[in-house]
C-alpha positions in Angstrom: 91.4 -114.3 51.0 94.5 -112.2 50.3 97.9 -112.8 51.1 100.0 -110.3 52.9 104.2 -110.5 52.6 106.5 -109.0 54.7 109.7 -108.2 53.0 113.0 -109.1 54.2 115.6 -107.5 55.7 116.8 -105.8 52.6 114.2 -103.8 52.3 114.3 -100.3 53.5 110.1 -99.9 53.5 109.1 -102.5 56.2 105.5 -101.9 55.4 103.6 -105.2 54.5 101.9 -105.1 50.6 99.7 -107.2 49.2 99.9 -109.4 46.6 97.1 -110.4 44.1 96.9 -113.4 42.9 97.9 -114.0 39.1 95.6 -117.5 39.0 92.7 -116.9 37.1 90.1 -118.8 36.0 88.8 -118.7 32.4 85.4 -117.2 32.2 82.9 -119.4 31.6 79.7 -119.0 30.1 78.1 -120.4 33.1 79.9 -118.5 35.4 79.6 -115.0 33.6 75.7 -116.6 33.6 75.6 -117.1 37.5 78.0 -113.5 37.8 75.0 -111.9 36.0 72.3 -113.5 38.0 74.5 -112.5 41.2 74.6 -108.7 40.0 70.6 -108.5 38.8 69.5 -109.9 42.3 71.6 -107.2 44.5 69.8 -104.5 42.2 66.6 -106.5 42.3 67.2 -106.6 46.3 68.4 -102.5 46.0 65.2 -102.1 44.0 63.0 -103.5 46.6 64.3 -102.0 49.5 64.4 -98.7 47.9 61.1 -99.4 47.2 60.0 -100.1 50.5 61.6 -97.0 51.6 60.1 -94.7 49.1 56.8 -96.5 50.1 57.1 -95.8 54.1 58.3 -92.4 53.3 55.1 -91.8 51.2 53.0 -94.1 54.1 54.4 -91.2 56.4 53.9 -88.6 54.8 50.4 -89.6 53.8 49.3 -89.9 57.7 51.0 -86.4 58.0 49.2 -84.8 55.9 45.7 -86.8 57.4 46.8 -85.7 60.9 47.4 -81.9 59.7 44.2 -81.9 58.3 42.6 -83.2 61.1 44.2 -81.0 63.4 43.0 -77.7 61.1 39.5 -79.2 61.0 39.6 -79.3 64.8 41.2 -75.9 64.9 38.4 -74.6 62.9 35.6 -76.0 64.8 37.6 -74.3 68.0 37.7 -70.8 66.5 34.1 -71.2 65.7 33.2 -71.9 69.2 35.4 -69.5 70.3 34.3 -67.4 68.0 30.3 -67.6 69.5 31.5 -67.7 72.9 32.8 -64.5 72.1 30.0 -63.0 71.0 28.1 -64.4 73.9 30.8 -62.7 76.3 29.7 -59.4 74.6 25.9 -59.8 75.0 26.5 -61.0 78.2 28.5 -57.5 78.9 25.7 -55.7 77.7 22.9 -57.2 79.5 24.9 -56.8 82.8 25.5 -53.3 82.5 21.9 -52.7 81.0 21.0 -54.5 84.7 23.3 -52.0 86.4 21.6 -49.2 84.9 18.3 -50.7 86.2 19.6 -51.4 89.6 20.2 -47.6 89.7 17.3 -46.4 88.6 15.6 -48.9 91.5 18.0 -47.4 94.2 16.6 -43.7 92.9 13.0 -44.9 93.3 13.1 -46.6 96.4 15.1 -43.4 97.7 12.3 -41.2 96.5 9.9 -43.8 98.5 11.7 -43.7 101.2 11.9 -39.7 101.4 7.8 -39.6 100.3 6.8 -42.4 103.3 8.8 -40.3 105.9 6.9 -37.2 105.1 4.1 -39.3 105.2 4.8 -40.5 108.5 5.4 -37.1 109.8 2.5 -35.7 108.6 0.4 -38.1 109.7 2.0 -37.9 113.3 1.1 -34.6 113.3 -2.3 -34.7 112.1 -2.8 -38.0 114.5 -2.1 -35.5 117.5 -5.2 -32.9 116.3 -7.4 -35.6 115.2 -10.7 -35.8 117.2 -13.5 -37.4 116.4 -17.4 -36.3 117.7 -14.7 -34.4 120.6 -12.9 -37.5 121.5 -9.0 -36.9 121.2 -7.7 -40.6 119.5 -4.3 -39.8 120.9 -5.4 -40.0 124.6 -7.7 -42.6 123.5 -4.8 -44.7 122.7 -2.3 -43.9 125.7 -5.4 -45.3 127.7 -6.2 -48.2 125.7 -2.5 -48.6 126.4 -2.5 -48.6 129.9 -5.6 -50.7 130.2 -4.1 -53.2 127.9 -0.7 -53.4 130.4 -3.0 -53.7 133.7 -4.6 -56.8 132.5 -1.2 -58.3 131.2 0.1 -57.6 135.1 -3.3 -59.0 136.6 -3.1 -61.9 134.3 0.3 -62.9 135.3 -0.6 -62.3 139.0 0.6 -58.8 139.5 -2.6 -57.6 141.2 -1.1 -54.3 142.9 1.0 -53.9 139.8 -2.2 -53.5 137.9 -4.2 -51.7 139.9 -1.3 -49.1 139.9 -1.3 -49.1 136.3 -5.0 -48.5 135.8 -4.4 -45.1 138.3 -1.5 -44.2 135.7 -3.6 -44.3 132.9 -7.2 -42.5 134.5 -6.2 -38.7 133.6 -5.6 -39.9 130.2 -8.9 -41.8 129.7 -10.5 -38.9 131.6 -9.2 -36.5 128.3 -10.1 -38.9 126.0 -13.8 -38.6 126.4 -16.1 -35.8 125.4 
């Protein structure tokens, strides 16, 4: 502990000043050895703390490098997968374009087929009107049979008078269908 002495009233400077002890013990071998041992112990402790700090930093650095390596590896795999997906997308777009072209071609073919069917239907209708088989007009025979079927349906549901009226109405058509 250090003694502090306050100057008396005769001093101009009223600040305290330190007094150093003047009593010194003679340095003996045991005191020197103890002092040396303490210094050696402190040095070893400082070296141990520094070594522990360096080891901690080295372990952290190794862990960090391992983590970076794992992240780089995972990123490489993800990049490879992404490149594969890009290729799949390109092929899908190409296939979609091909399918669109096929749909357009089929639409054009269907339009042509519709036109051909319409033309064939028109020819068939005009031909049916003039078809005769052994001097029987088939279109009149078709009308006769339709009227006869209607008359039978009316009679079947109990409308006998309506059925007879339908038979009278198709009579002239049936007569023209006969040779």
